[in-house]
Structures are given as C-alpha cells and as structure tokens.
C-alpha positions in Angstrom: 90.1 128.2 116.3 88.7 129.7 113.0 89.0 133.1 111.5 85.6 132.5 109.9 83.1 129.9 111.0 82.8 127.2 108.3 79.6 127.1 106.3 80.4 124.3 103.8 81.5 120.9 104.9 82.9 118.2 102.5 83.3 114.6 103.6 85.3 111.6 102.2 83.3 108.5 103.0 85.4 105.3 103.5 87.8 105.8 106.4 86.3 109.1 107.2 82.5 109.5 107.4 81.8 105.7 107.5 82.9 103.5 110.3 85.0 100.4 110.0 81.8 98.5 109.0 81.2 101.0 106.1 78.2 102.3 107.9 76.9 105.7 109.1 76.7 105.7 112.9 73.6 107.2 114.6 75.7 110.0 115.9 77.0 110.8 112.4 73.4 110.9 111.0 72.3 113.2 113.9 75.2 115.6 113.6 75.1 116.0 109.9 71.3 116.5 110.0 71.8 119.2 112.5 74.3 120.9 110.3 71.9 120.8 107.3 69.0 122.0 109.5 71.2 125.0 110.4 71.6 126.0 106.8 75.1 124.6 106.3 76.1 123.2 102.9 77.1 119.5 102.9 79.0 117.6 100.1 80.2 114.1 100.0 83.4 113.5 98.0 84.4 109.9 97.4 85.9 107.4 95.1 82.6 105.4 95.2 80.2 105.5 92.3 77.1 107.8 92.7 74.8 104.7 92.6 76.9 103.3 95.5 76.4 106.6 97.5 72.7 107.2 97.1 71.5 104.9 100.0 73.9 106.8 102.3 72.5 110.2 101.1 69.0 109.0 101.7 70.0 107.9 105.2 71.3 111.4 105.9 68.0 112.9 104.8 69.0 114.1 101.3 69.9 117.6 100.4 73.6 116.8 100.0 75.7 117.3 96.9 77.8 114.4 95.7 81.3 114.3 94.1 81.8 110.6 93.1 84.3 108.5 91.2 87.0 110.9 92.6 85.5 113.8 90.7 84.4 112.1 87.4 80.7 112.6 88.4 79.2 115.7 90.2 75.6 115.8 91.3 73.9 118.7 93.0 71.9 118.4 96.3 68.8 117.5 94.3 70.7 114.6 92.6 70.9 116.4 89.1 74.1 115.7 87.1 76.4 118.7 86.8 79.5 117.1 85.4 80.6 113.8 83.8 84.1 113.0 82.6 85.2 109.7 81.1 88.5 108.2 80.1 89.5 107.8 76.5 89.3 104.2 75.3 93.0 104.3 74.6 93.6 104.5 78.4 91.7 101.3 78.9 93.5 99.6 76.1 96.9 100.6 77.7 96.3 100.4 81.4 94.2 97.3 81.8 96.8 95.0 80.1 99.5 96.6 82.3 97.4 95.8 85.3 96.7 92.3 84.2 100.4 91.7 83.7 101.1 93.1 87.2 98.7 90.5 88.7 96.4 93.0 90.4 92.6 93.1 90.4 91.1 95.1 87.5 88.0 97.3 88.0 86.3 100.0 85.9 83.3 102.2 86.8 81.0 103.0 84.0 78.0 105.3 84.0 75.8 102.5 85.5 78.1 99.6 86.4 81.2 98.4 88.3 82.9 95.8 86.1 85.7 93.4 87.0 88.0 91.1 85.1 87.9 88.4 87.9 85.8 87.9 91.1 87.2 89.5 94.3 85.1 88.7 97.4 87.0 90.9 99.8 85.9 94.0 97.8 82.2 93.3 98.2 81.9 93.8 102.0 82.1 97.6 101.7 79.1 97.7 99.4 76.6 95.5 101.4 74.4 98.5 102.3 74.2 99.9 98.9 73.9 96.6 97.1 76.1 98.1 94.4 78.1 95.0 93.3 80.4 94.2 90.4 79.7 92.4 87.2 82.3 89.9 86.2 83.2 90.2 82.5 86.1 89.7 80.2 89.1 91.9 79.9 88.3 92.5 76.3 84.8 94.0 77.1 86.4 96.2 79.8 89.0 97.5 77.3 86.3 98.6 74.8 83.8 100.1 77.4 84.0 103.9 78.2 85.0 104.2 81.9 84.7 107.0 84.4 87.7 105.6 86.3 89.9 102.5 86.4 90.7 100.9 89.8 93.5 98.6 90.5 93.4 96.6 93.8 96.3 94.6 95.1 99.4 94.5 97.1 101.1 97.9 97.5 104.5 96.8 96.2 102.8 95.6 92.9 100.7 98.8 92.7 103.8 101.0 93.1 105.5 99.2 90.3 102.4 99.6 88.2 102.2 103.2 89.0 105.8 103.7 87.7 104.9 101.8 84.5 101.8 104.0 84.0 103.7 107.2 84.5 106.0 106.2 81.6 103.0 105.9 79.2 102.4 109.7 79.6 98.7 109.2 79.1 96.4 112.1 79.9 95.2 110.8 83.2 95.2 111.7 86.9 96.6 108.9 89.0 96.2 108.5 92.8 96.2 106.1 95.7 93.0 106.1 97.7 94.7 103.9 100.2 97.7 101.5 100.1 95.7 98.8 98.2 93.8 101.0 95.8 95.4 102.7 92.8 92.9 104.8 90.7 93.1 106.4 87.3 90.7 109.3 86.3 90.7 111.7 83.3 93.3 114.4 83.4 92.3 117.3 85.4 89.8 115.3 87.4 90.1 115.1 91.2 87.9 115.8 94.3 89.4 119.2 94.6 88.8 120.2 91.0 85.3 118.8 91.2 84.6 120.9 94.4 85.7 124.1 92.5 83.4 123.2 89.6 80.5 122.6 92.1 81.1 125.9 93.8 81.3 127.8 90.5 78.1 126.0 89.2 76.1 126.7 92.4 77.7 130.1 93.0 79.1 129.6 96.4 82.4 130.5 98.0 85.0 128.1 99.4 86.4 130.8 101.7 84.6 129.2 104.7 84.9 125.5 103.7 86.1 122.5 105.7 86.9 119.0 104.3 87.5 115.7 106.1 89.6 112.9 104.6 92.1 110.1 105.1 93.5 109.2 101.7 95.8 110.6 99.1 92.8 111.1 96.8 91.9 113.8 99.3 95.1 115.9 98.7 93.6 118.1 96.0 90.4 118.5 98.1 92.5 119.6 101.2 94.2 122.1 98.9 90.9 123.5 97.7 89.4 124.3 101.1 90.1 126.7 103.9 90.2 124.1 106.7 91.4 120.6 105.9 90.9 118.0 108.6 93.0 114.8 108.5 91.6 111.7 110.2 93.8 110.1 112.9 93.6 106.8 110.9 95.2 108.4 107.8 98.7 107.4 106.9 101.7 109.2 108.4 102.7 110.3 104.9 99.4 112.2 104.4 99.7 113.8 107.9 103.2 115.0 107.1 102.0 116.5 103.9 99.5 118.6 105.8 101.3 119.3 109.1 99.2 122.3 110.0 95.8 120.6 109.2 93.3 120.1 111.9 92.9 116.5 113.3 89.9 114.3 114.0 90.0 111.1 115.9 89.6 107.8 114.0 86.5 107.0 111.9 86.1 103.9 114.1 85.4 106.4 117.0 83.0 108.6 115.0 85.8 111.1 114.5 84.0 113.4 112.1 80.8 113.5 114.1 82.6 114.2 117.4 84.7 116.9 115.8 81.6 118.6 114.4 79.5 118.0 117.6 82.1 120.0 119.5 82.2 122.7 116.8 78.4 123.4 116.7 77.7 123.2 120.5 
C-alpha cells in the first residue's frame, strides 16, 4: 500500500478523530497510544482552540503536537508555543458587521477566549468535555479585540453569500469552510498545511512519510502537505472528488481512524 511506511500521523478532530459525541473512543485512545509507544510522531490539527484541545491531549497520554485555530497557533509535543498569528483589527471591523448583516452567528477566538455576539446553545455540545465555552459580549468589543480567527456559524446559503462579499473586500485573510455550517477566517498564509510545514521545519523532521486524516475543506492544505492523505467516509462528496486518489477511512462514528491504523500497525 505504501512506498514508505508512515512515521508521522496528523489528525483532524471533529468528524475525524472524535466520534459523533465529540469524544475519543477507547479504541482510538489505545491505537494512538500504541503508535506513540512505537516511536511515531503524532500531531492534531484542528479548528478548535488550544485550550479546547488540551483535555483530549491529556486523555491520549500527552506527547502530541497541536496545530489549533486552523494553524494560527502551533504548540510542540511539550505544549510550548511555536507560532501565533492574529488577524489585523481592520479585519474584525470589516468582517463582523458583514456577518451581522448576513444574520449568522458571530464568533472570535482570542489568545484565551471564545467570544460571541449572541448566545448559541447548539454550539456548546461539542465542548462539554473540555469545558471551553464562549463568553457573550458586544459586537463592539469583538471588533476591537485581536483575534486568532473569526468563525461564522449559520445556514450554508447565507454563508456562501457572505463568503462572496468577503472575497470582494480583498482583505489579507485565508477563508475556508470547516463544514457546511462553519465559515472561518484566519490570517493570510495561515492554514493547517502551512502550520504543519512550520512545525516540521521547527522540529527538523521530514514530511516524506506523513499521513493525515480529515473530513473538511479546512483540511485541503493539510492533505496537500502530506504524502498520504486519508479522507473520512463522512466527508462531503466535493472533498472526496477533490482528492480522488486519497486513501479512505470509514466514518468517524465507526472509529474510522482507529480501525484504519489498527490494520496498518498489526
């Protein structure tokens, strides 16, 4: 199956490593622990905040590097910060009013917080394990607060219209959908794939034998950066079509990552 056996494994979280309850299954914990014990390098790459990810890293036994906020934050396996990138305030001042006018839910991630302009109970379920919850504040405070990323949550049709409006602003940002209901804005040149390259350069390891698992369009740059992309069965058809020759793993609801890797290391 492989010209070279992978030695570095990178995992998206929601829709990939985590099951439908946003939890790590016992099988996933066991398989990733075995990989680490065999000397393989493990990295999580997610749109979540680093503070949101730490409980999962602890559950996995630590020793895992983390790319969070879609690449705006990079931490090594010891939890030390390698990179931090934030959006210019001019981006907040332009994008947040556009999102407000589009009637979608407004979120920003700061160094230590998740801030929202209005409460949104459905968004909280995914964070029950980490207890990383939002703080409701004013749009004005969000506009003047430096952000690692801006997140818009809402109906896909509204987000698509908003995306077109944002493109016309020609702001220095990277814009991506993590799924149909989440549109995310990061600083220009910031993505999971770019962050992985930065991590590899900083820690002096090669991506020649790297494998990444993902299910969203915020994983595109990550897939392009590794040797072996693995698309989840629960990913959209558009993502599968974009990577027709990528490997496939069964759904995250069936422990797809763990079962794929379990067969690989046996």
